[in-house]
Structure formats: C-alpha cells, structure tokens
C-alpha positions as CSV (number, residue, x, y, z in Angstrom):
1,M,-9.0,1.4,-7.7
2,S,-6.1,1.4,-10.2
3,T,-2.4,1.9,-9.6
4,S,0.4,2.9,-11.8
5,P,2.1,0.0,-13.6
6,R,4.8,-1.8,-11.7
7,P,8.2,-2.7,-13.2
8,S,8.8,-6.3,-14.1
9,N,11.2,-8.4,-12.2
10,G,14.1,-7.8,-14.6
11,E,13.7,-4.0,-14.3
12,Y,14.6,-3.8,-10.6
13,K,17.9,-2.2,-9.8
14,S,20.7,-4.5,-8.6
15,V,22.0,-4.3,-5.0
16,G,25.3,-2.8,-6.2
17,Q,23.8,0.2,-7.9
18,E,23.0,3.5,-6.1
19,Y,19.4,4.3,-5.3
20,P,18.1,7.9,-5.5
21,D,17.1,7.7,-1.8
22,V,16.6,5.4,1.1
23,V,12.9,5.2,0.6
24,E,13.3,3.7,-2.9
25,M,15.6,1.0,-1.5
26,K,13.2,0.1,1.3
27,K,10.4,-0.1,-1.3
28,V,12.4,-2.5,-3.5
29,L,13.3,-4.7,-0.5
30,A,9.8,-4.7,0.8
31,T,8.3,-5.8,-2.5
32,G,10.8,-8.7,-3.0
33,G,12.9,-7.2,-5.8
34,A,15.2,-9.6,-7.6
35,S,18.9,-9.3,-7.1
36,S,21.4,-9.2,-9.9
37,K,22.3,-12.2,-12.0
38,E,25.8,-12.4,-10.5
39,G,24.2,-13.1,-7.1
40,A,21.6,-15.5,-8.4
41,V,23.0,-18.5,-6.6
42,V,23.3,-16.8,-3.3
43,S,19.9,-15.1,-3.6
44,S,18.3,-18.5,-4.1
45,V,19.3,-19.9,-0.7
46,P,17.0,-17.7,1.5
47,P,13.8,-18.5,-0.4
48,I,14.6,-22.3,-0.4
49,V,15.3,-22.3,3.4
50,C,12.2,-20.3,4.1
51,Y,10.0,-22.5,1.9
52,C,11.3,-25.7,3.6
53,L,10.4,-24.3,7.1
54,A,7.0,-23.0,6.0
55,S,6.1,-26.2,4.2
56,I,6.9,-28.3,7.3
57,L,4.9,-26.0,9.5
58,M,1.9,-26.0,7.2
59,T,1.9,-29.7,6.7
60,V,2.0,-30.5,10.4
61,V,-0.7,-27.9,11.4
62,N,-3.1,-28.9,8.6
63,K,-2.6,-32.6,9.4
64,F,-3.6,-31.8,13.0
65,V,-6.7,-29.9,11.9
66,V,-8.1,-32.4,9.4
67,S,-7.2,-35.5,11.3
68,G,-10.2,-35.2,13.5
69,R,-12.4,-38.3,13.4
70,N,-15.5,-36.5,12.1
71,F,-14.0,-33.5,10.4
72,S,-15.5,-32.8,7.0
73,M,-15.6,-29.0,6.5
74,N,-12.5,-28.6,4.4
75,F,-13.8,-25.6,2.4
76,L,-14.6,-23.7,5.6
77,L,-11.2,-24.5,7.0
78,L,-9.5,-23.2,3.9
79,C,-11.7,-20.1,3.7
80,I,-10.8,-19.2,7.3
81,Q,-7.1,-19.7,6.5
82,S,-7.2,-17.4,3.4
83,S,-9.2,-14.8,5.3
84,V,-6.7,-14.7,8.1
85,C,-3.8,-14.6,5.6
86,V,-5.3,-11.6,3.8
87,A,-6.0,-9.8,7.1
88,C,-2.4,-10.3,8.2
89,V,-0.7,-8.9,5.1
90,V,-3.1,-5.9,5.0
91,I,-2.3,-5.1,8.6
92,V,1.4,-5.4,8.0
93,K,1.1,-3.1,4.9
94,R,-0.7,-0.5,7.0
95,F,2.3,-0.4,9.3
96,G,4.5,0.3,6.3
97,V,6.5,-2.9,6.7
98,I,5.7,-4.3,3.2
99,S,4.2,-2.9,0.0
100,F,2.0,-4.4,-2.7
101,R,-0.6,-3.3,-5.2
102,D,-4.0,-2.1,-4.2
103,F,-6.9,-4.2,-5.5
104,D,-7.4,-3.7,-9.2
105,R,-10.2,-5.3,-11.2
106,K,-8.1,-5.8,-14.3
107,D,-5.4,-7.6,-12.3
108,A,-8.0,-9.6,-10.5
109,K,-9.5,-10.8,-13.7
110,M,-6.1,-11.8,-15.1
111,W,-5.3,-13.7,-11.8
112,A,-8.6,-15.3,-11.2
113,P,-7.7,-18.6,-13.0
114,I,-4.6,-18.9,-10.9
115,S,-6.6,-18.5,-7.7
116,A,-9.1,-21.1,-8.9
117,L,-6.2,-23.6,-9.4
118,L,-4.9,-22.7,-5.9
119,V,-8.2,-23.6,-4.4
120,A,-8.0,-27.0,-6.1
121,V,-4.5,-27.5,-4.9
122,I,-5.1,-26.7,-1.2
123,Y,-8.4,-28.6,-1.1
124,T,-7.1,-31.8,-2.7
125,G,-4.0,-31.5,-0.5
126,S,-6.2,-31.3,2.7
127,K,-8.3,-34.2,1.5
128,S,-5.1,-36.3,0.8
129,L,-3.8,-35.5,4.3
130,Q,-7.1,-36.6,5.8
131,Y,-6.8,-40.1,4.4
132,L,-3.0,-40.6,4.0
133,S,-0.1,-40.4,6.5
134,I,2.4,-37.5,6.2
135,P,5.3,-39.7,4.9
136,V,3.1,-41.2,2.1
137,Y,1.7,-37.7,1.3
138,T,5.2,-36.1,1.0
139,I,6.7,-39.0,-1.0
140,F,3.8,-38.9,-3.6
141,K,4.3,-35.2,-4.0
142,N,7.4,-36.2,-6.0
143,L,5.2,-37.1,-8.9
144,T,4.4,-33.4,-9.3
145,I,8.0,-32.8,-10.1
146,I,7.9,-35.0,-13.2
147,L,4.7,-33.3,-14.4
148,I,6.2,-29.9,-13.9
149,A,9.5,-30.8,-15.6
150,Y,7.8,-31.9,-18.8
151,G,5.4,-29.0,-18.6
152,E,8.5,-26.7,-18.6
153,V,9.7,-28.6,-21.7
154,I,6.5,-27.9,-23.5
155,W,5.8,-24.3,-22.4
156,F,9.2,-22.8,-21.3
157,G,11.7,-24.6,-23.6
158,G,13.1,-26.7,-20.8
159,R,15.1,-29.9,-21.2
160,V,15.2,-33.2,-19.4
161,T,18.7,-34.9,-19.5
162,G,19.4,-38.5,-19.1
163,L,20.4,-38.2,-15.4
164,T,17.3,-36.2,-14.7
165,F,15.2,-39.0,-16.2
166,V,17.0,-41.5,-14.0
167,S,16.1,-39.4,-10.9
168,F,12.5,-39.5,-12.1
169,I,12.6,-43.3,-12.2
170,F,13.7,-43.3,-8.6
171,M,10.9,-40.9,-7.7
172,V,8.3,-43.2,-9.2
173,L,10.0,-46.2,-7.4
174,S,9.9,-44.5,-4.0
175,S,6.1,-43.8,-4.5
176,I,5.5,-47.4,-5.4
177,I,7.4,-48.6,-2.2
178,A,5.5,-46.1,-0.1
179,A,2.1,-47.3,-1.4
180,W,3.1,-50.9,-0.9
181,S,4.3,-50.3,2.6
182,D,1.2,-48.2,3.5
183,I,-1.3,-50.8,2.3
184,T,0.5,-53.8,3.9
185,D,1.1,-52.0,7.2
186,T,-2.5,-51.0,7.4
187,L,-3.8,-54.5,6.6
188,Q,-1.4,-56.1,9.1
189,A,-2.5,-53.6,11.8
190,S,-6.1,-54.5,11.3
191,L,-5.4,-58.3,11.3
192,T,-3.4,-58.0,14.6
193,T,-6.2,-56.1,16.4
194,G,-8.2,-58.6,18.3
195,E,-11.4,-56.6,18.2
196,Q,-11.4,-56.5,14.4
197,V,-10.7,-60.2,13.7
198,P,-14.3,-61.4,13.8
199,S,-15.5,-58.7,11.4
200,L,-12.6,-59.5,9.1
201,A,-14.0,-62.9,8.5
202,G,-16.6,-61.3,6.3
203,L,-13.9,-59.1,4.7
204,S,-15.9,-56.0,5.7
205,D,-13.0,-54.3,7.4
206,V,-10.6,-55.1,4.5
207,T,-13.1,-53.6,2.1
208,N,-13.4,-50.4,4.3
209,I,-9.6,-50.1,4.5
210,A,-9.2,-50.5,0.7
211,R,-11.9,-48.0,0.1
212,T,-10.3,-45.4,2.4
213,L,-6.9,-45.9,0.8
214,N,-8.3,-45.7,-2.7
215,I,-10.0,-42.4,-1.8
216,G,-6.7,-41.1,-0.4
217,Y,-4.7,-42.0,-3.4
218,F,-7.3,-40.5,-5.7
219,W,-7.0,-37.2,-4.0
220,M,-3.2,-37.5,-4.0
221,L,-3.2,-38.0,-7.8
222,F,-5.6,-35.1,-8.3
223,N,-3.4,-32.9,-6.1
224,C,-0.3,-33.7,-8.1
225,V,-2.0,-32.7,-11.4
226,T,-3.5,-29.5,-10.0
227,S,-0.2,-28.6,-8.3
228,A,1.7,-28.9,-11.5
229,A,-0.9,-26.8,-13.4
230,Y,-0.8,-24.2,-10.7
231,V,2.9,-23.8,-10.5
232,L,3.4,-23.7,-14.3
233,S,0.5,-21.3,-14.8
234,M,1.6,-19.0,-12.0
235,R,5.1,-18.7,-13.4
236,K,3.7,-17.8,-16.8
237,R,1.2,-15.3,-15.4
238,I,3.8,-13.6,-13.1
239,K,5.9,-12.8,-16.1
240,A,2.8,-11.3,-17.9
241,T,1.6,-9.2,-14.9
242,G,4.9,-8.2,-13.3
243,F,3.5,-9.2,-9.9
244,S,5.9,-9.0,-7.0
245,D,5.9,-11.8,-4.4
246,W,3.5,-9.9,-2.1
247,D,1.2,-9.1,-5.0
248,T,1.0,-12.8,-5.8
249,M,0.3,-13.8,-2.2
250,Y,-2.3,-11.1,-1.8
251,Y,-4.3,-11.8,-4.9
252,N,-4.0,-15.6,-4.5
253,N,-5.7,-15.6,-1.1
254,L,-8.1,-12.7,-1.7
255,L,-9.6,-14.2,-4.8
256,S,-9.8,-17.7,-3.3
257,I,-12.1,-16.5,-0.4
258,P,-15.3,-16.1,-2.4
259,I,-14.7,-19.4,-4.2
260,L,-14.1,-21.3,-0.9
261,A,-17.1,-19.6,0.8
262,V,-19.5,-20.5,-2.0
263,F,-18.4,-24.1,-2.1
264,S,-18.6,-24.4,1.7
265,I,-22.2,-23.1,1.7
266,I,-23.3,-25.3,-1.1
267,V,-21.4,-28.5,-0.4
268,E,-20.9,-28.7,3.3
269,D,-23.5,-29.2,6.1
270,W,-23.9,-26.1,8.3
271,G,-26.4,-27.6,10.7
272,S,-25.8,-27.4,14.4
273,E,-25.1,-31.1,14.7
274,S,-22.5,-31.0,11.9
275,L,-20.8,-28.0,13.5
276,N,-20.6,-29.7,16.9
277,R,-19.2,-32.8,15.2
278,N,-16.5,-30.9,13.3
279,F,-15.8,-28.6,16.2
280,P,-16.3,-30.5,19.4
281,P,-17.0,-28.2,22.4
282,E,-14.1,-29.6,24.4
283,T,-11.5,-28.8,21.8
284,R,-13.3,-26.1,19.8
285,N,-11.2,-23.1,21.1
286,F,-7.9,-24.9,20.5
287,L,-9.0,-26.1,17.1
288,L,-10.1,-22.6,16.0
289,F,-6.7,-21.2,17.3
290,A,-4.9,-23.8,15.2
291,I,-6.9,-22.9,12.1
292,A,-6.2,-19.2,12.7
293,F,-2.5,-19.9,13.3
294,S,-2.3,-22.0,10.1
295,G,-3.9,-19.0,8.2
296,A,-1.2,-16.7,9.5
297,A,1.5,-19.3,8.6
298,A,0.0,-19.5,5.1
299,V,1.5,-16.0,4.6
300,G,4.9,-17.7,4.7
301,I,4.0,-20.6,2.4
302,S,2.3,-18.4,-0.1
303,Y,5.1,-15.9,-0.2
304,T,8.0,-18.3,-0.2
305,T,6.3,-20.4,-3.0
306,A,6.2,-17.3,-5.3
307,W,9.6,-16.3,-4.2
308,C,11.1,-19.7,-5.0
309,V,9.4,-19.9,-8.4
310,R,10.6,-16.5,-9.4
311,V,14.2,-16.7,-8.1
312,T,14.9,-20.3,-9.2
313,S,12.5,-22.2,-11.4
314,S,9.2,-24.0,-10.9
315,T,11.0,-27.4,-11.2
316,T,13.6,-26.4,-8.7
317,Y,10.9,-25.2,-6.3
318,S,9.2,-28.6,-6.5
319,M,12.5,-30.4,-6.1
320,V,13.2,-28.5,-2.9
321,G,9.9,-29.8,-1.6
322,A,11.0,-33.3,-2.5
323,L,14.3,-32.9,-0.6
324,N,12.2,-31.6,2.3
325,K,10.5,-35.0,2.7
326,L,12.9,-36.2,5.4
327,P,12.1,-33.6,8.1
328,V,8.4,-33.5,7.0
329,A,8.1,-37.3,7.3
330,A,10.0,-37.2,10.6
331,S,7.4,-34.7,11.9
332,G,4.6,-37.1,11.0
333,M,6.3,-39.9,12.9
334,I,7.0,-37.7,15.9
335,F,3.8,-35.8,16.3
336,F,1.2,-38.2,14.8
337,G,2.7,-41.6,15.5
338,D,3.0,-42.7,11.9
339,A,4.5,-46.2,11.6
340,V,8.3,-46.5,11.3
341,T,8.8,-49.6,9.2
342,F,11.3,-50.9,6.8
343,G,9.0,-50.1,3.9
344,S,8.3,-46.5,5.0
345,V,12.0,-45.8,5.7
346,S,13.1,-47.3,2.4
347,A,10.6,-45.2,0.5
348,I,11.8,-42.0,2.2
349,A,15.5,-43.0,1.5
350,V,14.8,-43.8,-2.2
351,G,12.9,-40.6,-2.6
352,F,15.8,-38.6,-0.9
353,F,18.3,-40.3,-3.2
354,A,16.2,-39.4,-6.2
355,G,16.4,-35.7,-5.0
356,L,20.2,-35.9,-4.8
357,V,20.5,-37.4,-8.3
358,Y,18.2,-34.7,-9.6
359,A,20.3,-32.0,-7.9
360,V,23.5,-33.3,-9.5
361,A,21.7,-33.6,-12.9
362,K,20.6,-29.9,-12.8
363,N,24.0,-28.8,-11.7
364,N,25.7,-30.6,-14.6
365,Q,23.1,-29.2,-17.0
366,K,23.7,-25.6,-15.8
367,K,27.5,-26.0,-16.2
368,A,27.0,-27.4,-19.7
369,E,24.7,-24.5,-20.7
370,A,27.2,-22.0,-19.3
371,R,30.0,-23.5,-21.3
372,T,28.0,-23.2,-24.5
373,Q,27.0,-19.6,-23.8
374,E,30.6,-18.3,-23.0
375,P,31.7,-15.7,-25.6
376,V,34.7,-16.5,-27.7
377,I,37.4,-13.9,-27.4
378,P,39.5,-13.7,-30.6
379,M,43.2,-14.0,-30.0
380,S,44.1,-11.9,-33.0
381,S,42.4,-9.4,-35.2
382,R,41.3,-10.3,-38.7
383,K,42.9,-8.2,-41.4
384,P,40.4,-6.6,-43.9
C-alpha cells in the first residue's frame, strides 16, 4: 500500500505561523515536525532529556534480562522486544494519538539496510551487557563518539577542532582506566574467594576470567563500530526519505523482526531443555513481563534516538549518551551490585570530564561559525 509523499523536515511550518485548521497542527505535532531555526536551541532540550531517561531505563532492564546465569537466546529476546514495540505504536496510531506512514514496499526496501544495522547494534549491545558491567559498558560507548565525529567529517563536511580532539583523548583515557579497573578488580575478587584458590593454582580460573573479559570487550568493540555506522547511515537516509520520527521507529522495528526471527531459529537452541534453562519456571512469568516491558520502553529509545539525531546532530546525540554515563553507571552500582572502586569511579569521572570538554568545544565551534556567517551591513551606499 502506497501513500502520498511526505514533506521533508525543512518543509514543516514553524510554530509561529498560522495553520489552516487545528487538524493540520495536530498532525504536525504528532509526526514530530521540526520547529523553526530560531527555536533550535530550545527544541533540542526535550529530545535530549527524553533520550537520557529512555537510555537509562533500557540499559537497566536489558541488563536484568540478559544477566541470567544460563541466558543465551538474545535473538529471541530482541525479536520479542521489536514485536511489542511495533504493536504498541500501531495501537496508539489506531487511537489517533500519533500518525506515521503506512507500510510501503519502496520505503521498506530503502530502509532495510538501516534495520539490518540496528539488529547488529542491539545484538552486540546485549552481548556486551551479558559479559561486562554497566559502568564499563557505558564508558566504552564513548569510543563510538570518536568514530561518529570523524564519520561526519568524511560524509557530512563536519570539523574536529583542537579542543574537541582533546576531549577525545580523555574519552580514550577513561576507557583504558575502566578496562584496567575491571580486569584487576575481577582478578582480585577471584583471588580473595577461598573456594577458588585451589583451582587458581592451575591458572584455570584466571584463564576463564580472561576469556570472559576478552569476549565482552570484543562485543563492545563490535558494538561501537556498528553503532557509528547505524547513526551515520540513519541520518543520511532520513534526509533522503523524509521520514518523520515515528516513521523511523516503525520501520526500524518492523523490518528487524524477520531478521531476528530467522537468526533465532537458525542459531539458537529451541529445545525444551534450553527453554527451561533460559526461562526458569520459578521466574518465567516475571522474566517475560520484563521482556515485554522493555519492548514497550523501546518505543521511547527508538523515537528519542531519531528525534535527537534530527534536531541536533549524530555526534551531539552520542555525546548526550556519554554525559549520561553518571546516572547509568550509578544504576548499575545500585541495582546490580557493580563494584565501587577507585578505578571505576576515576574512569567515570574522566569520562564525564571528557563530555564537559567536548560540550565547551562544540559551543565555541558554533559561536565561531555564527560569526563567520553573519551578514555584513554596509554603512554607506556606494556611488555608481
């Protein structure tokens, strides 16, 4: 089923202009129409705040779901989340609260690569959370900012100033401190556990710990690369398709369902023993509720991601996630008992400082660009 073409983001009317009727205004508000350039700074605050809250919620819920001792059905988990997400937005659309495009094969074909990248992002993110703590996971997400920033230089004509580069150095430093603290704290915890001392004589536990950490950091690196590719590609494709925020969220999740379902059937074990191991009878109902809840909450993270990228920029969107590490890391320490050590706190502090330096650098860069673009008003007319 095809629909009439939708205006691009720049073609929406500003808030100060008069609308033909109230229905048109409600339509623009429901589809996430962009505000005028004069209110760009103010309009960027709501998506940033909403993205921060949604990212904290999603991180905590997903960590709870995948932290089960024997959980291994990540594709099934993500498939359920995407299905619940699509069902939620379709129901809300039926009640007339929001509006987005009906399914169109041409749009689906153009958006399919973005959905494939999204599958890679959410899967590698879930695997990273399965092996790493929340503070380490959030700190290493900073490396995505560097990849996105230089991607914007290549594809969108962006620029990296000297102060921005300094903030990148602190981001890398915070990741190194976090990795060092994570490895040393894990080894010390094993050495001080009396039951594990005899087996450590053969270095078997040390080997197992190193293998687990290596797997976690491998998935983390893969997640950073795929996240940068996803954000940059989505920004470019949004401009080409004229998708609104709800269009982006709807197609992202709808097109990811068959991909996740196929991989779950092929890769994961669907035997009764495996299902009982992943979903123990004593916690099955609560676990399924948490998965369904995270799927509904995914509506928020999907929408606010596209909202943030469109209203600000892909680099600013990622930087907001970096500044968000303090409450996210605190949630890991509060809800999951992650270690509070000098190394972990130092890594979070350095990462937060890097975010502040980056914010100052971007503010200075915008002021400099605004000065160079100011029109020069002639003081006197030139005689012919």
